[in-house]
Structure formats: C-alpha cells, structure tokens
C-alpha positions in Angstrom: 23.3 16.8 -30.5 21.7 14.5 -28.0 20.4 11.3 -29.4 19.0 9.4 -26.5 17.0 9.9 -23.4 18.9 9.9 -20.2 17.7 9.3 -16.6 19.3 10.6 -13.4 18.2 9.8 -9.9 17.7 12.0 -6.9 15.9 11.0 -3.7 14.1 13.3 -1.3 12.1 12.3 1.7 9.6 14.5 3.7 9.6 13.3 7.3 8.2 14.6 10.5 9.5 13.7 14.0 6.8 12.4 16.2 6.5 10.9 19.7 3.9 8.5 21.0 3.1 5.8 23.5 2.0 2.3 22.5 1.2 -1.0 24.3 2.1 -3.3 21.4 5.2 -5.0 20.1 6.0 -4.7 16.4 8.7 -6.6 14.6 9.6 -6.3 10.9 10.3 -9.2 8.6 13.2 -9.7 6.3 15.2 -12.7 5.1 18.6 -14.0 5.9 19.8 -17.4 4.6 23.1 -19.1 5.0 24.4 -22.6 4.9 24.7 -23.9 8.5 28.1 -25.4 8.1 30.6 -26.2 5.3 33.2 -24.7 3.1 31.6 -21.4 2.1 34.6 -19.5 3.5 36.8 -19.1 6.6 34.7 -16.5 8.5 31.8 -17.0 10.9 28.7 -15.3 9.7 26.1 -15.1 12.5 22.5 -14.1 11.9 19.2 -14.6 13.6 15.5 -14.3 12.9 12.5 -13.7 15.3 9.4 -15.8 15.3 7.4 -12.7 14.8 9.5 -11.6 11.8 12.6 -9.5 11.8 16.1 -10.2 12.9 19.6 -9.5 11.8 22.1 -10.5 9.1 24.9 -8.8 7.3 22.8 -8.7 4.1 19.6 -7.5 5.8 17.6 -4.9 3.9 14.7 -2.8 5.0 11.6 -5.1 5.4 8.7 -5.2 2.9 5.8 -5.0 5.3 5.0 -4.7 9.0 2.9 -7.7 9.6 3.3 -8.9 13.2 2.5 -7.5 16.6 2.3 -9.0 20.1 1.0 -7.8 23.5 3.6 -6.3 25.8 5.7 -7.7 27.4 6.5 -10.0 24.5 8.4 -13.2 24.7 10.3 -13.5 21.4 12.0 -16.6 20.0 15.3 -15.9 18.4 16.5 -18.5 15.9 20.2 -18.4 14.9 20.0 -21.5 12.7 20.7 -19.4 9.6 24.2 -18.7 10.7 27.2 -19.9 8.7 29.9 -21.8 10.7 33.0 -22.9 8.9 34.5 -26.3 9.5 38.2 -27.2 9.9 39.9 -27.3 6.5 41.9 -30.6 7.0 39.1 -33.0 5.9 39.9 -36.6 5.5 38.1 -39.9 5.3 37.6 -42.7 7.9 36.2 -46.1 7.0 34.8 -48.9 9.2 32.6 -51.9 8.9 28.9 -51.5 10.0 25.5 -52.9 9.5 22.7 -50.9 7.8 19.0 -51.7 7.9 16.6 -50.4 5.2 14.3 -47.8 6.6 16.5 -47.1 9.6 18.9 -44.2 10.1 21.2 -46.1 12.6 24.3 -48.0 11.6 25.0 -50.8 14.1 27.7 -53.5 14.7 30.6 -51.0 14.7 33.7 -52.3 16.4 34.2 -50.8 19.8 37.9 -50.5 19.1 37.1 -48.5 15.9 34.9 -46.1 17.8 37.4 -45.4 20.4 39.5 -43.5 17.9 36.5 -41.6 16.5 37.3 -38.5 18.5 40.8 -38.5 17.2 39.5 -38.7 13.6 37.1 -35.8 14.1 33.7 -37.5 13.6 31.2 -34.7 14.3 27.4 -34.4 14.4 26.1 -32.2 11.6 29.6 -32.1 9.9 30.6 -35.6 8.9 29.2 -37.0 5.7 28.3 -40.7 5.4 28.7 -42.7 2.3 28.2 -46.4 1.6 25.8 -49.0 0.2 22.2 -47.8 0.6 23.1 -44.4 2.0 21.3 -41.5 0.3 23.3 -38.6 -1.0 24.0 -35.7 1.4 23.6 -37.8 4.5 25.5 -36.6 7.6 26.1 -37.9 11.1 23.6 -36.7 13.7 24.9 -38.7 16.6 27.0 -41.7 17.7 27.6 -44.1 20.6 30.3 -46.6 21.4 29.0 -49.0 18.6 26.4 -47.1 16.6 26.2 -44.0 14.3 22.9 -42.1 13.8 22.4 -40.5 10.4 20.3 -37.7 8.9 18.6 -40.1 6.4 17.3 -43.6 6.5 19.3 -46.3 4.7 17.7 -47.8 1.6 19.3 -51.2 1.8 20.3 -53.7 4.5 23.6 -55.5 5.0 27.1 -55.4 6.5 29.6 -53.4 4.5 32.3 -50.8 4.7 31.0 -47.2 5.3 33.1 -44.1 4.9 32.9 -40.9 7.1 34.3 -37.5 6.2 36.2 -36.4 9.3 38.4 -33.6 10.5 41.7 -35.3 10.9 43.8 -33.7 13.6 41.7 -30.6 14.1 38.1 -29.7 14.9 36.2 -26.4 15.3 33.9 -26.1 18.3 31.4 -23.3 18.9 29.5 -21.5 21.6 26.9 -18.7 21.3 26.5 -15.7 23.6 23.3 -13.6 23.6 22.9 -10.0 24.9 19.4 -8.5 25.0 20.1 -4.9 25.9 16.7 -4.1 27.3 17.3 -3.2 31.0 19.0 0.0 31.9 20.9 -1.9 34.6 23.2 -4.5 32.9 23.1 -6.7 36.0 19.5 -7.4 35.3 20.4 -8.6 31.8 22.9 -11.4 32.2 24.5 -12.9 29.1 22.8 -16.1 27.9 25.5 -18.7 27.0 24.6 -21.6 24.7 25.4 -24.3 25.5 26.3 -23.4 29.1 28.6 -26.5 29.4 31.2 -25.0 27.0 32.3 -25.1 23.4 30.9 -28.1 21.5 31.0 -29.8 18.1 27.2 -30.2 18.5 26.2 -27.4 16.1 22.5 -28.0 16.6 22.8 -27.1 20.3 24.8 -24.0 19.6 22.3 -22.7 17.0 19.2 -23.7 19.1 16.4 -21.2 19.4 16.5 -19.0 22.5 13.5 -17.2 24.1 13.7 -13.8 25.8 11.0 -11.6 27.4 11.6 -7.9 26.9 11.1 -5.5 29.7 10.7 -1.7 29.5 13.1 -0.2 32.0 13.1 3.4 30.6 11.1 5.7 33.0 8.1 7.0 31.2 9.1 5.3 28.0 6.4 3.7 25.8 6.1 0.0 26.0 6.6 -1.0 22.4 9.8 -2.3 20.7 10.8 -2.4 17.1 13.9 -4.4 15.9 15.7 -3.5 12.8 19.0 -4.4 11.2 21.9 -2.3 12.5 22.7 -1.3 8.9 19.3 0.1 8.0 18.8 3.8 8.5 15.4 4.4 9.9 14.0 8.0 9.8 12.9 9.9 11.8 15.1 8.8 14.7 13.1 7.8 17.8 12.7 10.5 20.4 13.7 11.1 23.2 17.3 10.1 22.4 17.4 7.6 25.4 14.6 5.6 23.8 17.2 3.5 21.9 18.4 0.3 23.6 21.8 -1.2 22.8 20.0 -4.0 21.0 20.0 -7.7 20.6 23.5 -9.0 20.0 24.5 -12.5 19.0 28.2 -13.4 19.3 29.5 -16.8 18.2 32.9 -17.9 19.5 34.9 -20.5 17.7 37.3 -22.8 19.6 39.9 -24.9 17.8 40.4 -28.4 19.0 43.7 -29.9 18.0 43.9 -33.7 18.4 47.3 -35.1 19.4 47.5 -38.9 19.1 50.1 -40.8 21.0 50.7 -44.4 22.2 50.3 -44.7 25.9 49.7 -47.4 28.5 46.6 -47.3 30.7 46.6 -49.4 33.9 43.4 -50.5 35.4 42.3 -48.4 38.5 45.3 -46.0 37.9 45.0 -42.3 37.1 48.4 -42.2 35.3 49.1 -42.8 31.6 52.7 -44.0 31.1 55.0 -45.0 28.3 54.4 -41.8 26.3 57.4 -41.0 24.0 56.7 -37.3 24.1 54.0 -35.1 25.7 54.9 -32.0 23.6 51.7 -30.0 23.0 49.6 -31.7 25.6 48.4 -29.1 28.2 46.4 -29.2 31.4 42.7 -29.3 30.7 43.0 -31.1 27.4 40.4 -33.9 26.9 41.5 -37.5 26.8 39.9 -40.3 24.8 41.1 -43.8 24.1 40.7 -47.5 25.2 40.0 -47.8 28.9 39.6 -44.0 29.4 36.3 -42.9 31.1 34.2 -40.4 29.2 34.8 -36.8 30.4 38.4 -37.3 31.4 40.8 -34.4 31.1 44.5 -33.8 31.8 45.4 -32.9 35.4 49.2 -32.7 35.2 51.8 -33.4 32.6 55.4 -34.7 32.7 57.7 -35.4 29.8 56.5 -39.0 29.6 53.3 -39.3 31.7 49.9 -37.7 32.1 47.7 -37.7 35.2 43.9 -38.0 34.5 41.2 -36.1 36.4 37.5 -35.7 36.0 36.4 -32.9 33.7 35.1 -30.5 32.5 38.1 -28.1 32.5 39.6 -26.4 34.3 40.8 -29.3 36.5 39.1 -29.4 40.0 41.1 -28.4 43.1 41.6 -30.6 44.9 41.7 -33.0 41.9 39.2 -35.8 41.4 41.1 -38.5 39.7 39.8 -40.4 36.7 41.1 -44.0 36.6 41.4 -46.4 33.7 38.9 -49.2 33.4 41.4 -51.7 31.8 45.1 -52.3 31.3 45.9 -51.6 27.7 48.6 -50.1 25.5 47.2 -48.3 22.4 46.3 -45.0 20.8 45.2 -42.2 23.1 44.0 -38.9 21.8 44.5 -35.6 23.6 42.2 -32.7 22.6 43.9 -29.4 23.1 41.4 -26.5 22.9 42.3 -22.8 22.2 40.2 -19.8 21.3 39.7 -19.1 17.6 37.9 -16.1 16.0 34.5 -14.8 16.9 31.9 -12.7 15.1 28.7 -10.9 16.2 25.6 -9.5 14.6 22.9 -7.3 16.1 19.6 -5.7 15.6 18.7 -2.3 17.1 15.9 -2.5 19.7 14.0 0.8 19.9 10.9 2.3 21.3 8.3 2.8 18.5 7.3 6.3 19.4 6.9 7.5 15.9 5.5 6.6 12.5 8.4 5.9 10.3 8.2 7.5 6.8 7.7 5.1 3.9 10.5 4.7 1.3 9.7 5.7 -2.2 11.4 4.0 -5.2 10.7 5.1 -8.8 12.5 3.0 -11.4 12.8 3.2 -15.1 12.0 -0.3 -16.4 12.9 -0.4 -20.1 12.2 2.8 -21.9 14.3 2.4 -25.1 16.5 5.2 -26.2 15.0 5.9 -29.7 16.1 9.5 -30.2 12.6 10.1 -31.7 9.6 12.0 -30.2 7.0 11.1 -29.0 9.1 9.4 -26.4 7.4 6.9 -24.0 8.8 6.6 -20.5 7.9 3.4 -18.6 8.4 3.4 -14.8 7.4 1.4 -11.8 6.9 2.4 -8.1 6.8 -1.3 -7.1 9.9 -1.3 -4.9 8.4 1.3 -2.6 7.5 0.1 0.9 6.6 1.2 4.4 8.5 -0.3 7.3 5.8 0.0 9.9 2.6 -0.1 7.9 1.5 0.3 4.3 1.0 2.9 1.6 -2.4 4.4 1.2 -1.9 7.0 -1.5 0.6 7.3 -4.4 0.8 9.6 -7.5 3.2 10.5 -10.2 3.9 14.0 -11.5 5.4 13.5 -15.0 7.0 16.9 -15.1 5.1 18.2 -18.1 1.9 19.4 -16.4 0.4 15.9 -16.3 -0.1 14.0 -13.0 -1.6 10.6 -12.3 -3.0 8.8 -9.2 -1.6 5.3 -9.1 -4.9 3.6 -8.5 -5.2 2.7 -12.1 -3.2 2.4 -15.3 -3.9 2.3 -19.0 -3.3 -0.4 -21.7 -4.2 -0.6 -25.3 -6.2 -3.5 -26.6 -9.1 -4.6 -28.8 -12.6 -5.6 -27.9 -15.4 -7.1 -30.0 -19.1 -6.6 -29.5 -20.7 -9.6 -27.7 -17.3 -11.0 -26.6 -15.8 -11.2 -23.2 -12.2 -11.2 -24.5 -9.8 -8.4 -25.1 -7.2 -9.3 -27.7 -4.0 -7.7 -29.0 -3.3 -6.3 -25.5 -0.1 -4.3 -25.6 1.1 -5.6 -22.2 -0.4 -7.8 -19.5 2.5 -7.2 -17.1 1.2 -6.9 -13.6 -2.4 -7.8 -14.4 -4.1 -10.4 -12.3 -7.7 -11.5 -11.9 -9.7 -9.0 -9.9 -8.6 -5.8 -11.7 -11.5 -3.6 -12.8 -11.8 -2.7 -16.5 -13.4 0.5 -17.9 -13.5 1.7 -21.5 -15.7 2.1 -24.6 -18.3 -0.6 -24.6 -17.2 -2.2 -21.3 -20.2 -2.7 -18.9 -19.9 -1.1 -15.4 -18.5 -3.4 -12.8 -16.5 -5.6 -15.3 -13.4 -7.1 -13.9 -10.5 -9.3 -15.1 -11.4 -13.0 -15.0 -8.2 -14.4 -16.5 -4.9 -13.4 -18.3 -3.2 -15.5 -20.9 -0.4 -14.1 -23.0 -1.8 -10.9 -24.6 -5.4 -11.9 -24.1 -7.7 -10.9 -21.2 -10.9 -12.6 -20.3 -13.5 -10.4 -18.7 -16.5 -11.1 -16.5 -18.9 -9.4 -19.0 -19.3 -9.1 -22.8 -18.4 -5.9 -24.5 -21.4 -4.0 -25.9 -19.5 -2.6 -28.8 -16.2 -3.1 -30.6 -13.3 -0.8 -29.7 -9.6 -0.7 -30.6 -7.9 1.7 -28.2 -7.0 2.3 -24.6 -8.7 0.6 -21.6 -8.3 1.6 -17.9 -7.5 -1.0 -15.4 -8.1 -0.3 -11.7 -6.5 -2.2 -8.8 -8.6 -4.8 -7.0 -10.1 -3.6 -3.7 -8.1 -4.6 -0.6 -9.4 -7.4 1.6 -9.3 -6.3 5.2 -9.6 -8.6 8.3 -12.2 -8.1 11.0 -11.2 -5.2 13.3 -8.8 -6.6 16.0 -9.5 -6.4 19.7 -6.8 -3.8 20.0 -7.4 -1.0 17.7 -3.9 0.4 17.1 -1.9 -1.0 15.5 -3.4 -4.0 13.8 -2.0 -7.0 11.9 -1.8 -6.0 8.2 -4.3 -7.6 5.9 -3.5 -10.1 3.2 -1.4 -8.5 0.5 -2.9 -8.6 -3.0 -0.1 -9.2 -5.5 -0.7 -6.0 -7.5 -2.2 -3.3 -5.2 -0.5 0.0 -4.9 -1.5 0.4 -1.3 0.7 -2.6 -0.5 3.8 -2.0 -2.5 6.3 -3.6 -3.2 4.2 -5.3 -5.9 4.9 -8.7 -7.4 4.7 -8.7 -10.3 6.0 -5.2 -11.2 3.2 -2.7 -12.2 4.3 -0.5 -15.2 3.2 3.1 -15.7 3.8 4.8 -19.0 3.7 8.4 -20.2 4.4 9.9 -23.6 6.4 13.1 -24.1 5.8 14.9 -27.5 8.0 17.9 -26.8 11.8 17.8 -26.2 13.0 18.9 -22.8 14.3 17.8 -19.4 11.5 16.6 -17.1 11.5 15.9 -13.4 9.3 12.8 -12.8 8.2 12.7 -9.1 6.7 9.7 -7.2 4.9 10.7 -4.0 3.6 8.2 -1.5 1.8 8.6 1.8 1.6 5.9 4.5 -1.2 4.8 6.8 0.2 6.6 9.8 0.1 3.4 11.9 -3.7 3.4 12.0 -5.6 0.1 11.8 -6.2 -1.1 8.2 -9.7 -2.0 9.3 -10.4 1.8 9.2 -9.4 2.0 5.5 -11.2 2.6 3.1 -14.3 2.7 5.3 -14.6 3.2 9.1 -16.2 0.6 11.4 -19.9 0.2 10.7 -19.8 2.0 7.4 -18.0 5.1 8.8 -16.4 7.9 6.8 -14.9 7.0 3.4 -11.2 7.2 3.1 -10.2 10.1 0.8 -8.7 9.8 -2.6 -6.9 13.2 -3.0 -6.0 14.4 -6.5 -2.6 13.6 -7.9 -1.6 17.1 -8.5 -1.0 18.2 -4.9 0.9 15.7 -2.6 1.0 18.1 0.3 -2.7 18.6 0.0 -3.2 14.8 -0.2 -1.2 14.5 3.1 -3.5 17.1 4.7 -6.7 15.3 3.5 -5.4 12.0 4.9 -4.4 13.6 8.1 -7.9 15.0 8.5 -9.3 11.5 8.0 -7.0 10.1 10.7 -8.2 12.8 13.1 -11.8 11.9 12.3 -11.5 8.1 12.8 -9.0 8.0 15.6 -9.4 11.2 17.6 -5.7 11.7 17.1 -4.7 15.2 18.1 -7.4 15.6 20.8 -6.1 13.2 23.4 -4.2 14.5 26.5 -1.0 12.8 25.3 -0.9 13.2 21.6 -0.8 9.9 19.7 1.3 11.4 17.0 2.2 7.9 15.6 -1.0 8.4 13.6 0.6 11.3 11.6 0.8 10.2 7.9 4.2 10.5 6.4 4.9 11.7 2.8 8.0 10.5 0.9 9.1 11.2 -2.7 11.5 9.9 -5.3 12.6 11.6 -8.5 13.8 10.7 -11.9 15.2 13.3 -14.3 14.4 12.4 -17.9 16.0 14.2 -20.8 14.0 13.9 -24.0 16.2 15.2 -26.9 13.6 14.8 -29.6 14.0 13.8 -33.2 17.4 13.9 -34.9 16.7 17.1 -37.0 19.1 19.1 -39.1 18.2 22.8 -39.2 19.2 24.1 -42.6 17.9 27.6 -42.1 16.2 29.3 -39.2 15.5 33.0 -38.2 12.8 35.0 -36.6 11.8 38.6 -35.9 9.8 40.0 -33.0 8.1 43.4 -33.2 7.7 44.9 -29.7 6.3 48.1 -31.1 3.4 46.6 -33.1 1.0 43.8 -32.1 0.8 40.6 -34.2 3.7 41.5 -36.4 6.2 38.7 -35.5 7.5 36.2 -38.0 9.6 33.1 -38.2 11.1 31.1 -41.2 12.5 27.6 -40.8 13.8 24.8 -42.9 14.3 21.3 -41.4 15.8 18.0 -42.6 14.3 15.4 -40.2 15.6 11.8 -39.8 12.0 10.7 -40.1 10.0 11.8 -43.1 6.2 11.3 -43.8 5.3 8.4 -45.9 2.6 10.4 -47.7 2.7 14.2 -47.8 -0.5 14.6 -49.9 -3.6 15.6 -47.9 -1.7 15.3 -44.6 -3.1 16.5 -41.3 -0.5 18.9 -39.8 -0.3 20.5 -36.4 2.5 22.8 -35.2 3.5 24.0 -31.8 6.1 26.5 -30.7 7.1 26.6 -27.0 5.4 24.6 -24.3 2.9 25.0 -21.5 0.6 28.0 -21.0 2.6 30.3 -23.3 2.8 27.9 -26.3 1.9 29.1 -29.7 -0.3 26.4 -31.3 -1.4 26.6 -34.9 -4.8 25.3 -35.8 -4.5 21.9 -37.5 -4.5 22.2 -41.3 -4.5 19.8 -44.3 -2.0 20.0 -47.1 -2.9 19.7 -50.8 -2.0 16.9 -53.1 1.6 18.1 -53.3 2.1 18.5 -49.6 1.6 22.3 -49.5 -0.5 24.7 -47.4 -0.8 28.4 -47.6 -2.9 30.9 -45.6 -2.6 34.6 -44.8 -0.1 33.9 -42.0 1.2 30.4 -42.7 3.3 29.0 -45.6 4.1 25.3 -45.2 5.8 22.9 -47.7 7.0 19.3 -47.9 9.9 18.8 -50.3 10.0 15.0 -50.7 12.9 15.1 -53.2 15.2 17.0 -50.8 13.6 15.5 -47.6 12.9 19.1 -46.4 10.1 20.6 -44.3 9.8 24.4 -44.8 7.7 26.7 -42.6 7.1 30.4 -42.6 4.8 32.2 -40.2 4.0 35.9 -40.4 1.7 38.5 -38.7 1.6 36.5 -35.5 2.3 37.0 -31.7 5.3 34.7 -31.1 7.3 36.5 -28.3 5.8 34.6 -25.3 6.2 31.2 -27.0 9.8 32.0 -27.8 10.4 33.0 -24.2 11.3 36.6 -24.9 10.2 39.9 -23.2 10.2 43.5 -24.4 13.8 44.2 -23.3 17.2 45.0 -24.6 19.4 41.9 -25.2 22.9 41.9 -26.7 24.5 38.7 -28.0 22.0 36.4 -26.2 20.5 33.0 -27.0 16.9 32.0 -27.6 16.0 28.3 -27.2 12.6 27.6 -28.9 10.9 24.1 -28.6 9.3 23.2 -31.9 7.0 20.3 -32.6 5.5 19.4 -36.1 3.0 16.6 -36.1 2.0 14.9 -39.3 -0.9 12.4 -39.4 -0.4 11.6 -35.7 3.4 11.2 -35.9 5.8 13.7 -34.6 8.0 14.6 -37.7 9.9 17.4 -36.0 10.4 17.5 -32.2 13.4 19.6 -31.3 14.8 22.7 -29.6 16.3 25.3 -31.9 18.8 27.7 -30.5 19.0 31.2 -32.1 21.6 34.0 -31.7 19.3 36.7 -30.3 19.6 40.5 -30.1 16.8 42.9 -29.2 16.1 46.6 -28.4 13.3 47.4 -25.9 10.3 49.0 -27.6 11.7 48.1 -31.0 12.6 44.7 -32.5 14.2 41.5 -31.5 16.0 39.3 -34.1 17.0 35.6 -33.9 19.3 34.2 -36.6 21.6 31.3 -37.3 19.2 28.8 -35.6 20.6 25.3 -35.0 19.1 22.2 -33.4 20.2 21.3 -29.9 
C-alpha cells in the first residue's frame, strides 16, 4: 500500500527554429564572484563580466533577464577583476621600522637598505598584508618606492614603530592576461590583446584591468547582433545558419613563477660585473637583479661559476648587449629573480548572432507539500524559477492533471474579513504577497488592492462591505512599462516587479496550490510563453491605446501560443515583411511534475460487484471499509459518494444519515459502525459499468481498478482505489470479487 505522495520530474520544451536580422546588441546578465587573490586553492579561476551584463565563469548559469542592448557596432568593456589568482604558498613575515601618519595611507622613513631587499622577500602589491600600530585590519600593500610603502587603508595613529609585512619568501607568482575576441573571420584582423604588454607582473591590478573591444560583423549577410552566453549553457534553438557562431571571447591567464635566489656579491661602481659570488647555481640569463647599487630594470646578460654580467632589461637580453653598471661599490645581498612558466587557465563566452527568439525555460517545483497519506491531498508548487534568456514571460498556466487548469495571473488564499474594516486576518499564507496586488472576493469593493502585509494580516485600500471567512483571489500588480524606445525592437526590459508572473523568476516565491480528492497519478504541467522579442512597450496595450494583449484560457497552451502570435502579427507586421523577422515568433516551453496521490490508508474487509450487460440499471456493489480516519460524529452526517473519476464517474446524490449513522433508500444502503470502525455500503439497481471502467466484453481472470471516494461532512473519509479480480461474459454478466485497496 502506498502511503505518501511522490513526485517525479520530466522536462519538455517546445521550440521553433527561426532566423532573423537585427541591428542591436544584446547581452545577458549573470553573476560570477571570486576572491581576487589568496589561499582559496592552487588553481587559477578566470572569469569576466561585461558592462552591459553577461560574461563568463565556471559557475555561470542561464541569466534571469535580458535587460541590456546597445547600438551596433558595440564597444563592450570586459572586466576580469572577479578572477581568482592563487599566491605562492611559502608565506613569511618581514618587519622594518617606518613612520605612520593618522589619516594617511603611506608609511614613510623606511631604511633604504631595508627596501633594497624587498624584492627578495616578495613584497607585492595587492598580496602583502600590513600590520602594526594604527593599521586597520585587512590592509594590504598597494605600492612602494625606495623608502615608502602605500597601503589600501589609512593609518589611524601617528608614530615611528615596527611594521610587519606578509611576504612570499623565495618565490613569487606573476601573471599576464591574454584576450581573444573571435569576431573576425580573418584571425589576422583580430590580434591577441596582452595585458600588461610589458610581460608578467606582480601587479595584479594591471593584469585584471578592464579591457574594451568593439565587435565587428565579418560574416557575409549575417545579422549585426551579438549575444554572449556562458560556454556551459545550452541555448535552444541553435542559431542558424551554422556559420553564425563565432569562436567567442576567450580570456587566458598565464602564471609565471619567480624564484628569488639570494647571494652575496660585490658590485663595483661603473662596472657591469658582479664578482665574489660563491656559486651561481640556478641563476640564468634574463633573470632580474636587485640589490644595493643595482639600477632598476637590470637583468642577467651572462653567467660564469662566480660572476654575473649585468645588462639593461627587460628580457631577453639585447643583442648587442647594453650594459647596466653599478652606482656604488658595495658587498652585500643581491637577489636574482628566475622566471619560469607556470600553469594557465582560460574561460570563454560564446558570441553568436541573435537570429532567433530563444525559448524560455520552464521550472515547476514542489515547495513543501507534506506526505500525509490522506485525501484530500493539497499540492503546492511554484513556477518562480522559470525565466526567458532574451526577453520575458507573457503567459503562464498550470494544468493540474485532473481536468482543472489555472492561468497564473492570480492565486487564491483563505482569510477572514470584517464589515467596515480594511484588514484581512487569519490569512493562511502571505508568502509572495506585496503591496499592489489586487484583491477580489465576497464583500471586497472593486479596485481594492493590497496596501501592506504584516505576518498573517493584510491591510487593504478599502473597507470590506460584509464579513466573510473563506477564499479571496489575489491578482498580480500591473507591470510598469517605460516609454517606447527610439528603436522599436528589441527594447530595454521594464522594471521587474518582485512578484509578477510575466517577469519570472519571482522573489519571493509565489505558491500555487491545488487539492486532489481522488487517488491517482496526475501529470501537472506548467506552460509558459515568452514575448517573442517584441518591445515590452507593446504589452499589454499597443502604442496610443492600440490592441489589447490577449489573455488566452489556461486549458489550451497551443491555442494560447496561436493567439499571442496573432497579436504579434498585428502590432509588429511580423510575417508580412520581405525578410521575415521571425525573432518575433513567441516560444512555448513546458515542465512536468508527476504526482501520485495514494489516498487514505484504508483496509478493505469485503468488496464485490456484479455488472449486468443484458439488463439496464441492474448493477450492484457491496463494500466494507476500515479507514484510518473515522468521522467524529456519524449522526445526521452529510455523505457524498463517488465511483470512478471524470466524465464517466458515478456520483450519488448527497444524503443525510439518521441519528445512528444509517441511510437506506431503494438503491443505497449505508451504515457507520462506530464500535468496529467500519463503513458499509451497498448499491443496487444502478448503472456502474462505465464508472468501473468496464465494457460489454468477455474477460477471463482480469483486474478492475475502481476509484472510490466517500466524503462525510466535508472530509474525505475514504479515498482509495480498490482492485477486484474480474471475469465477464459479453452480453451476460461481469463479476468482481476479492477487492483489496491499492
């Protein structure tokens, strides 16, 4: 016996391939957020965002709304500052004396001798933390000179003291970014942009600096509109023709590893040779050189076992060499920075021509329908995660699978009103309600809307004219559209109300509920239709009070799509132009939930029936149930009984039991047995074959599954499916016996 509702998911999308030509640029927004640097892991994680929305990241998901457009050809700013760049693992600390000034972010008075070894200790902008008297938490180095250090925060105290810097010891990570745009058909017209062009650097801010690019359409006859999406998001339908997809924007970040080798050497004024080195092992041509008396930008030109020749950088060494000479004679620490290539990582977003209206994505989620095992069973769902990547949703409906459908322009909540009061109390749930929702119901004046929501109380803009305890209908607030844009198609999307089905996803979640009174398996279908890329200024009314946007019935999604398509033809001329602008074709998508409602836990103690195919109205059934829920009062109870479901159901007229819980008529014998907790029912001289799902045919050793619902005083006492062993002879009789509850 099943004892709890179960839900399975299946997704289906109706899509139509379309082609079109635009003169606008559309980019979709989605979020990516990473720490810029630090110990979040050993791997580079590049990502970028565009100033018009959209971008790329390894966690990117389909965007919520299409909100930004720009005239073609667009210049787009790509911002990679959300990338994650790891730092070298060998952190250590370096301390020196300096002077801080309250309100200033510069430490001064640092010994020049101390600063000469900073490159060897790995002091880096954006990486190295600063601590000391009057230094706020989380302060890092943003720059330094020979005797000063610039910080990310101002000091809060003045004075000379010892300050500590977190440094990279013998190793540093340097970075460089490489951008490929992918828009020209000829790669020679699309050179790689290198940032910074001077080479790998510890200056992370320069590596992750925003970069601008102007897109160009090089596809012959191709439409001049681009859409960027994450590479890991599957957009349907695919753009056509096939060559309308560019390789895309690719950001590659290359790591270089700088190993600092510190030795004691002698520099001689005006000489390019460092001498007195005990060992030059590990020092290579092109390595950087820093130390007392060594000019900035100096690199290694040649290496012997005990000497190094200095030349002017950057690497590789010039040919013929340009020597770099020492500015003083001194013996002391000299640091050689040896640079090798480390790992790299890339991310991309596909750039494609927007020659189609992409279908919306439908999401139907079960949001907390408890498994009670008792009918009536109330299912609560939400469509709020549904979205349209290149527009918005204009129509949505739910088919509950039991013959009931519902447009999602309103929902129903129980509450209590009082005559002369503008307050609804005892509201079952205010989830998703915000000021602006319309309210209709018994005693509620026309035009009343929600003014405020607090707990389970709703304040209205008008007083109720009568008291009522029951269900009220709440409608979504009307959308607020901007003035029609100069370019009609497409247009920037309007402000998004927090709870409006046409602009899903909704925040907060909007719940929809439906109650099933009969056991069974039901397919719950959410259908959504998008705006077909037409201007939101044309919905719900055309310019200057034009045609009203249709509100098709919930029972026919395909018919709704046809009605909305006809509206698009009316307000855009779509379908009549020489080159069809099929981007205005509305798309329909659906999502399904399968809900199994097992019904009450019922023990069938006896069950049999007889069908007479040779004589009308001569069928009979006898049942005895032991339900897990029994009526509190069986005297003078209102009882309704249904066999089967839908159009062929057999529904007895509601009857009232006597003081002992009994009812008898010419065809019905009903009895409550409170002592044994039994419900007994016998029906005779009736037409039951259709409700029992049987035809005038011969059946040997078959099964007959019969849904049965017995409702007592508004509560379902028995809601179950009874399976009988069934045998019949055509033209004669059919017999069901040994019935048991499924």
